[in-house]
C-alpha positions as CSV (number, residue, x, y, z in Angstrom):
1,M,33.5,-28.6,-4.3
2,A,31.1,-28.6,-7.3
3,T,28.3,-30.0,-5.1
4,G,29.0,-27.4,-2.4
5,Q,28.8,-24.6,-5.0
6,A,25.6,-26.0,-6.4
7,A,24.1,-25.9,-3.0
8,A,25.4,-22.3,-2.5
9,A,23.9,-21.3,-5.8
10,A,20.5,-22.7,-4.9
11,N,20.4,-21.6,-1.2
12,R,22.7,-18.6,-0.8
13,F,21.8,-16.9,-4.1
14,G,18.4,-18.6,-4.8
15,L,15.3,-19.3,-2.7
16,G,16.3,-22.8,-1.6
17,A,16.8,-26.0,-3.5
18,R,13.8,-28.0,-4.8
19,A,13.9,-31.8,-5.2
20,G,16.5,-32.7,-7.9
21,E,17.7,-29.1,-8.3
22,L,21.2,-29.6,-7.1
23,A,21.8,-32.3,-9.6
24,R,20.3,-30.0,-12.4
25,I,22.7,-27.2,-11.4
26,G,25.5,-29.7,-11.7
27,Q,29.0,-28.7,-12.5
28,D,28.3,-25.1,-13.5
29,P,26.6,-23.3,-10.7
30,R,27.8,-19.8,-11.8
31,G,26.5,-20.4,-15.3
32,W,23.1,-21.5,-13.8
33,L,22.9,-18.2,-12.0
34,Q,24.2,-16.0,-14.8
35,A,21.6,-17.4,-17.2
36,Q,18.9,-15.9,-15.0
37,L,20.2,-12.4,-15.6
38,G,18.9,-12.1,-19.1
39,A,15.5,-10.7,-20.3
40,P,12.7,-11.5,-17.8
41,P,10.5,-14.4,-18.8
42,R,6.8,-14.1,-19.1
43,I,5.0,-15.4,-15.9
44,A,1.9,-17.1,-17.1
45,A,0.4,-17.1,-13.6
46,F,0.1,-13.3,-13.7
47,D,-1.8,-13.2,-16.9
48,G,-5.2,-11.5,-16.5
49,L,-4.4,-9.9,-13.1
50,P,-5.7,-6.4,-12.6
51,G,-3.3,-3.6,-13.3
52,S,-2.6,-0.7,-11.0
53,R,-5.0,1.4,-13.1
54,D,-7.7,-1.2,-12.4
55,Y,-7.0,-1.3,-8.7
56,L,-7.1,2.5,-8.6
57,T,-10.4,2.7,-10.3
58,L,-11.9,0.0,-8.0
59,Y,-10.5,1.8,-4.9
60,I,-12.1,5.1,-6.0
61,Q,-15.4,3.3,-6.6
62,V,-15.3,1.7,-3.1
63,Q,-14.5,5.1,-1.5
64,Q,-17.4,6.7,-3.3
65,Q,-19.7,3.9,-2.2
66,R,-18.6,4.3,1.4
67,R,-19.0,8.0,1.3
68,A,-22.5,7.6,-0.1
69,A,-23.4,5.1,2.6
70,R,-22.2,7.4,5.3
71,E,-24.2,10.3,3.9
72,R,-27.3,8.2,3.6
73,M,-27.0,7.0,7.2
74,A,-26.5,10.5,8.4
75,A,-29.6,11.6,6.5
76,E,-31.7,8.7,7.8
77,G,-30.5,9.4,11.3
78,G,-31.5,13.0,11.1
79,A,-34.9,12.1,9.8
80,S,-35.7,9.1,12.1
81,G,-34.2,10.3,15.4
82,A,-31.5,8.8,17.6
83,G,-32.9,5.2,17.3
84,A,-31.7,5.0,13.7
85,S,-28.1,5.7,14.7
86,N,-27.7,2.1,15.9
87,D,-28.0,0.8,12.3
88,R,-24.8,0.1,10.4
89,P,-24.4,0.7,6.7
90,K,-24.3,-2.4,4.6
91,R,-20.8,-3.8,3.7
92,V,-19.7,-2.3,0.4
93,G,-19.6,-5.0,-2.3
94,G,-16.6,-3.6,-4.1
95,R,-14.6,-3.8,-0.9
96,N,-14.9,-7.6,-0.8
97,E,-14.0,-7.8,-4.5
98,L,-10.9,-5.7,-3.8
99,R,-9.9,-8.0,-0.9
100,K,-10.3,-11.1,-3.0
101,A,-8.3,-9.7,-5.9
102,L,-5.5,-8.7,-3.6
103,L,-5.4,-12.0,-1.8
104,N,-5.4,-13.9,-5.1
105,E,-2.5,-11.8,-6.3
106,L,-0.4,-12.5,-3.1
107,V,-1.1,-16.3,-3.3
108,L,-0.1,-16.3,-7.0
109,R,3.1,-14.4,-6.2
110,Q,4.0,-16.9,-3.5
111,G,3.3,-19.8,-5.9
112,V,5.5,-18.3,-8.6
113,A,8.4,-18.2,-6.1
114,V,7.8,-21.7,-4.8
115,A,7.6,-23.3,-8.3
116,S,10.3,-21.2,-10.0
117,S,13.4,-22.8,-11.6
118,D,14.8,-19.3,-11.7
119,S,15.0,-18.7,-8.0
120,F,18.0,-16.3,-8.2
121,R,15.9,-14.0,-10.4
122,E,13.0,-14.3,-7.9
123,R,15.3,-13.4,-5.0
124,L,16.5,-10.4,-6.9
125,V,12.8,-9.3,-7.4
126,R,12.2,-9.7,-3.7
127,F,15.4,-7.8,-2.9
128,W,14.3,-4.8,-5.0
129,S,10.8,-4.9,-3.5
130,N,12.3,-4.5,-0.1
131,H,14.8,-1.9,-1.3
132,F,11.9,0.2,-2.7
133,A,9.6,-0.8,0.2
134,I,6.0,0.4,0.5
135,S,4.1,-0.9,3.5
136,V,0.5,-2.0,3.3
137,D,-0.3,-0.8,6.8
138,K,-1.0,2.5,5.0
139,R,-4.4,1.7,3.5
140,I,-3.8,3.1,0.0
141,A,-0.6,1.2,-0.3
142,S,-2.3,-2.1,0.3
143,L,-3.6,-1.9,-3.3
144,F,-0.3,-1.4,-5.0
145,A,2.6,-3.2,-3.3
146,A,2.2,-6.4,-5.3
147,P,1.2,-4.7,-8.6
148,M,4.3,-2.4,-8.2
149,E,6.5,-5.4,-7.9
150,R,4.9,-7.0,-10.9
151,E,4.7,-3.9,-13.1
152,A,7.8,-1.9,-12.2
153,I,10.3,-4.1,-10.4
154,R,10.0,-7.5,-12.1
155,P,10.6,-6.3,-15.7
156,N,13.6,-4.1,-14.6
157,A,15.3,-6.3,-11.9
158,T,18.2,-7.2,-14.1
159,G,18.3,-4.2,-16.4
160,R,19.6,-0.7,-15.9
161,F,19.1,0.8,-12.4
162,G,18.0,4.1,-13.9
163,D,15.1,2.4,-15.7
164,L,14.2,0.5,-12.5
165,L,14.4,3.7,-10.5
166,L,12.2,5.6,-12.9
167,A,9.6,2.9,-13.1
168,V,9.3,2.6,-9.3
169,E,9.2,6.3,-8.5
170,R,6.5,7.0,-11.1
171,H,4.4,4.0,-10.0
172,P,1.1,4.9,-8.3
173,G,2.2,2.7,-5.3
174,M,5.2,4.8,-4.5
175,L,3.6,8.2,-5.4
176,L,0.6,7.4,-3.1
177,Y,2.6,5.8,-0.3
178,L,5.0,8.7,0.0
179,D,2.4,11.4,-0.7
180,N,3.8,12.8,-3.8
181,A,0.5,12.5,-5.7
182,R,-0.7,15.5,-3.7
183,S,2.5,17.6,-3.8
184,V,2.0,21.0,-5.3
185,G,4.7,23.7,-6.0
186,A,4.2,27.0,-4.3
187,G,4.7,28.9,-7.5
188,S,2.6,26.5,-9.7
189,R,-0.5,27.5,-11.5
190,Q,-2.5,25.3,-9.2
191,A,-1.2,27.0,-6.1
192,Q,-1.9,30.4,-7.6
193,R,-5.5,29.5,-8.3
194,A,-5.8,28.0,-4.8
195,A,-4.6,31.3,-3.3
196,Q,-7.3,33.2,-5.2
197,R,-9.9,30.8,-4.0
198,T,-8.6,31.1,-0.4
199,Q,-9.3,34.9,-0.5
200,A,-12.9,34.1,-1.1
201,R,-13.0,31.0,1.2
202,P,-10.4,31.5,4.0
203,N,-11.1,28.0,5.4
204,A,-10.5,26.1,2.2
205,R,-7.8,23.4,2.3
206,R,-4.7,24.1,0.4
207,R,-2.1,21.6,-0.8
208,G,1.6,22.3,-0.6
209,L,5.0,20.8,-1.3
210,N,5.6,17.3,0.1
211,E,9.2,16.2,0.6
212,N,8.6,12.6,1.5
213,L,9.4,11.0,-1.8
214,A,12.4,13.2,-2.6
215,R,13.9,12.5,0.8
216,E,13.4,8.7,0.6
217,I,14.8,8.5,-3.0
218,M,18.0,10.2,-1.9
219,E,18.3,8.5,1.6
220,L,17.1,5.0,0.8
221,H,16.8,4.4,-2.9
222,T,20.0,6.0,-4.3
223,L,22.7,8.0,-2.6
224,G,22.4,6.7,1.0
225,V,22.0,8.8,4.2
226,N,25.7,9.7,4.5
227,A,26.3,10.9,0.9
228,G,26.5,14.5,1.9
229,Y,23.3,16.0,0.4
230,T,21.5,18.7,2.3
231,Q,17.9,19.6,3.2
232,A,18.1,22.2,0.5
233,D,18.8,19.4,-2.0
234,V,15.8,17.5,-0.8
235,I,13.5,20.6,-1.1
236,E,14.8,21.3,-4.6
237,F,14.3,17.7,-5.7
238,A,10.8,17.7,-4.2
239,K,10.0,20.8,-6.3
240,A,11.3,19.0,-9.4
241,I,8.9,16.1,-9.0
242,T,5.8,18.2,-8.2
243,G,3.1,17.2,-10.6
244,W,4.1,13.5,-10.6
245,S,0.7,12.0,-9.7
246,V,-1.9,9.4,-10.4
247,A,-4.7,9.6,-12.9
248,R,-8.1,10.5,-11.8
249,P,-11.2,8.6,-13.1
250,H,-11.5,9.1,-16.9
251,E,-8.2,11.0,-17.0
252,A,-5.7,9.9,-19.6
253,G,-2.4,8.7,-18.2
254,G,0.2,6.0,-18.4
255,G,-0.7,2.3,-18.4
256,N,0.0,2.0,-14.7
257,G,-2.0,5.1,-13.8
258,F,0.9,7.6,-13.7
259,V,0.1,11.1,-14.9
260,F,2.0,14.4,-14.9
261,H,-0.1,17.4,-13.8
262,A,1.7,20.4,-15.3
263,Q,-0.4,22.8,-13.4
264,A,1.0,21.5,-10.1
265,H,4.6,21.6,-11.1
266,E,6.9,24.2,-9.6
267,P,8.5,26.1,-12.5
268,G,12.1,27.2,-12.7
269,D,15.6,25.7,-12.6
270,R,16.8,23.5,-9.8
271,R,20.1,22.8,-8.2
272,V,20.3,19.3,-6.6
273,F,23.5,17.8,-5.2
274,G,25.8,20.2,-7.0
275,N,24.2,19.9,-10.4
276,F,21.9,22.4,-12.2
277,Y,18.7,21.1,-14.0
278,R,17.1,23.5,-16.4
279,Q,14.6,21.0,-18.0
280,A,11.0,21.9,-18.1
281,G,8.1,20.1,-16.5
282,E,8.3,16.3,-16.1
283,Q,11.7,16.0,-17.7
284,Q,13.3,17.9,-14.8
285,G,12.6,15.1,-12.3
286,I,13.6,12.4,-14.8
287,A,16.9,14.1,-15.4
288,I,17.6,14.2,-11.6
289,L,16.7,10.5,-11.3
290,H,19.0,9.6,-14.1
291,A,21.9,11.5,-12.5
292,L,21.3,9.9,-9.1
293,A,21.1,6.4,-10.6
294,V,24.7,6.5,-11.8
295,H,26.3,8.5,-9.0
296,P,29.2,6.9,-7.3
297,A,27.5,7.2,-3.9
298,T,24.5,5.3,-5.3
299,A,26.8,2.6,-6.7
300,Q,28.5,2.2,-3.3
301,H,25.3,2.3,-1.3
302,V,23.3,-0.2,-3.3
303,S,26.2,-2.5,-4.1
304,L,26.8,-2.8,-0.3
305,K,23.1,-3.7,0.1
306,L,23.3,-6.3,-2.7
307,A,26.4,-7.9,-1.2
308,R,24.9,-7.8,2.3
309,H,21.8,-9.6,1.1
310,F,23.5,-12.3,-1.0
311,V,26.8,-12.9,0.7
312,A,27.1,-11.9,4.3
313,D,25.9,-9.4,6.9
314,Q,29.4,-7.9,6.7
315,P,30.4,-8.5,3.1
316,P,34.0,-8.3,2.1
317,P,34.8,-4.6,1.3
318,A,36.9,-5.6,-1.7
319,L,33.8,-7.3,-3.3
320,V,31.6,-4.3,-2.7
321,E,34.2,-2.0,-4.2
322,R,34.5,-4.2,-7.4
323,M,30.7,-4.2,-7.7
324,A,30.5,-0.4,-7.2
325,R,33.2,0.1,-9.9
326,T,31.3,-2.0,-12.3
327,W,28.2,0.0,-11.5
328,V,29.9,3.3,-12.4
329,D,31.7,1.9,-15.4
330,T,28.5,0.5,-16.9
331,G,26.1,3.2,-16.0
332,G,24.2,1.0,-13.5
333,D,23.9,-2.2,-15.5
334,L,22.4,-4.5,-12.8
335,A,23.2,-7.7,-14.7
336,R,26.8,-6.7,-15.0
337,V,27.0,-5.7,-11.3
338,C,25.5,-9.1,-10.3
339,N,27.9,-10.9,-12.7
340,T,30.8,-9.1,-10.9
341,M,29.5,-10.5,-7.6
342,L,28.9,-14.0,-9.0
343,G,32.4,-14.1,-10.6
344,D,34.2,-13.1,-7.4
345,E,35.6,-15.9,-5.3
346,L,34.9,-13.8,-2.2
347,A,31.1,-14.3,-2.8
348,W,31.5,-18.1,-2.7
349,D,33.7,-18.3,0.4
350,E,32.5,-21.1,2.6
351,G,32.6,-18.8,5.6
352,C,29.9,-16.5,4.1
353,R,26.4,-17.2,5.1
354,K,23.1,-15.5,5.7
355,F,20.4,-16.1,8.4
356,K,17.1,-16.7,6.8
357,N,14.4,-14.1,7.4
358,P,10.9,-15.4,7.7
359,D,10.2,-15.0,4.0
360,D,13.3,-17.0,3.2
361,F,12.5,-19.7,5.8
362,C,8.9,-20.2,4.5
363,L,9.8,-20.2,0.8
364,S,12.7,-22.6,1.2
365,A,10.6,-24.9,3.4
366,L,7.8,-24.9,0.8
367,R,10.3,-25.6,-2.0
368,A,12.1,-28.4,-0.1
369,C,8.9,-30.1,0.9
370,R,7.0,-29.6,-2.4
371,L,4.2,-27.8,-0.7
372,D,2.6,-25.7,-3.4
373,D,-1.2,-25.8,-3.4
374,K,-3.1,-22.7,-2.6
375,A,-3.9,-23.8,1.0
376,D,-0.2,-24.4,1.7
377,L,0.7,-21.0,0.2
378,A,-1.9,-19.1,2.1
379,M,-0.9,-20.8,5.4
380,A,2.7,-20.0,4.8
381,M,1.9,-16.3,4.2
382,Q,0.0,-16.3,7.5
383,M,2.9,-18.0,9.2
384,Q,5.3,-15.5,7.8
385,G,3.4,-12.7,9.6
386,Q,3.5,-14.7,12.8
387,L,7.2,-15.0,12.5
388,G,7.6,-11.2,12.2
389,Q,7.6,-10.5,8.5
390,P,4.1,-9.9,7.3
391,V,4.0,-9.8,3.5
392,F,4.6,-6.2,2.2
393,Q,4.3,-4.7,5.7
394,P,7.7,-3.5,6.9
395,R,6.0,-0.5,8.5
396,S,8.7,1.8,7.1
397,P,10.1,3.0,3.7
398,A,13.4,1.5,4.9
399,G,12.0,-2.0,4.4
400,F,12.7,-5.1,6.5
401,G,16.1,-5.6,8.2
402,D,18.6,-7.7,6.4
403,V,21.0,-9.0,9.0
404,A,20.8,-11.9,11.5
405,A,20.3,-9.7,14.5
406,D,16.9,-8.6,13.0
407,W,15.6,-12.2,13.0
408,G,17.5,-14.5,15.3
409,G,16.1,-13.9,18.8
410,P,15.2,-16.8,21.1
411,D,11.4,-16.2,20.7
412,A,11.7,-16.1,17.0
413,L,13.6,-19.4,16.9
414,F,11.0,-21.1,19.1
415,K,8.3,-19.9,16.7
416,R,10.2,-21.4,13.8
417,V,10.2,-24.8,15.5
418,Q,6.5,-24.5,15.8
419,A,6.2,-23.4,12.2
420,A,8.4,-26.4,11.1
421,Q,6.0,-28.8,12.8
422,R,2.9,-27.2,11.1
423,L,4.6,-27.5,7.7
424,A,5.7,-31.0,8.3
425,D,2.1,-32.0,9.3
426,R,0.9,-30.9,5.8
427,M,3.2,-33.3,3.9
428,Q,1.8,-36.3,2.2
429,V,4.6,-38.3,0.7
430,G,5.4,-41.9,-0.2
431,P,8.0,-44.0,1.7
432,E,10.7,-43.1,-0.8
433,A,10.7,-39.5,0.4
434,T,12.6,-40.0,3.6
435,P,13.6,-37.1,5.8
436,L,17.2,-37.8,5.1
437,A,16.6,-37.7,1.4
438,L,14.8,-34.4,1.7
439,G,17.6,-33.0,3.8
440,Q,20.3,-34.0,1.3
441,A,18.2,-32.6,-1.6
442,A,17.7,-29.3,0.2
443,L,21.0,-28.7,1.8
444,G,23.6,-30.8,0.1
445,P,26.9,-30.7,1.9
446,A,25.5,-28.2,4.4
447,L,23.5,-31.1,6.0
448,D,25.7,-31.7,9.1
449,M,26.3,-35.2,10.6
450,Q,24.3,-34.5,13.8
451,T,21.2,-33.4,11.8
452,A,21.6,-36.3,9.4
453,T,21.6,-38.8,12.3
454,A,18.5,-37.2,13.8
455,L,16.7,-37.5,10.5
456,R,17.6,-41.2,10.2
457,R,16.3,-41.9,13.6
458,A,13.0,-40.0,13.1
459,E,10.0,-42.1,14.0
460,S,7.9,-40.8,11.1
461,V,8.3,-38.7,8.0
462,Q,6.5,-35.8,9.6
463,Q,8.7,-35.9,12.7
464,G,11.8,-36.0,10.5
465,V,10.7,-33.1,8.3
466,A,10.0,-31.1,11.4
467,L,13.5,-31.8,12.7
468,L,15.0,-30.8,9.3
469,L,13.1,-27.5,9.0
470,G,13.7,-26.6,12.6
471,S,17.4,-27.6,12.5
472,P,20.2,-25.0,12.8
473,A,21.5,-26.0,9.3
474,F,18.2,-25.1,7.7
475,Q,18.1,-21.6,9.2
476,W,21.0,-20.4,7.2
477,R,21.7,-19.7,3.6
478,T,25.2,-21.1,3.1
């Protein structure tokens, strides 16, 4: 039983067992998990990476260079005639710099997850990144998905939900992805000045109220779609967070680039989800977020998502209720909520299991096979996209799906078999690392007899590893 729970700790709650990890977890798998709920450790691999403010500055520089190039080409075309229009502006140097910086960050992120001995914490970080999803298919978001995880989510993943919520919603990534950076209250000073300018210039563009961030906070991040809030609540909340924006070049702001533009804020009291908020300016939105963070509907909604992610597609209702009760009793203390889950026998039931999404599959394979150089990590990220889960690209604020039906189609399984062979071909191991030994180290008691027999009979290490990674047993977090 202890060996089985060690395997569950590493695979169901973590990112997959590395060589020797099941033995290190030993007789106290719950203690191993609970120890990871403390203060977040420093990740040396991230030292020196650009911050969101740096990415924002670089992005603005690139945009300015591109605009100048277009204007120059237009001027040259007008002066030289139609023949000049076939020329293309030179590639902007900062754009290449930006791509390299972002790729480097993604590879480092992947490497941290593969090498980590705190894989439960790493899984929590990934869970919250998907809960607060931003998708890089929106160009501006491509700069900030990884930095938002590093700056807002990672430091708060086991703290209070209210702190996590506030850090995420005020991060430039979320403000730009859901268009709040340009949201302006109709009664704000900025709107009044714009109205005066419009009288002189009727065709001038005017900004208005944007409801996207407010709606997604209530629907996805906190209360859940069936909590009973109304469109009027969304509008009032959107008014409360007008002015939450990102710093312009040379403008003072928070370390991550957040700034509050008071001139864009809609003045007045707000009523949201039955409560009145009379705070002024930035504090009004903060007060609403704090209230939503501890609301019983939020506790139920997010506890269900946590249990669904870690335990089963249809988690035991009693487990979810106990987690939600802890949430309410502790004011959204995420470590306490997770401890409630870990301490409940229902979460360890042998019948509970989760089908690995492509991210899970790739990470657990890299960890099991000790593939951790940059080429392996970059290949695995490419492979993850081919399997249907491109990194930070869910194409929706709802994030990637989290049940077996989202990932288990016949075509998807065939692609996993092909991916297993590609990963196996990269292995360079000595004769002591047999496929059977790798399977036992990765899966423990979950390695079934049929798969074990196939591993023993493999004609080469690479063939055996491909059989292991493509086996039904390896596709599940048990």
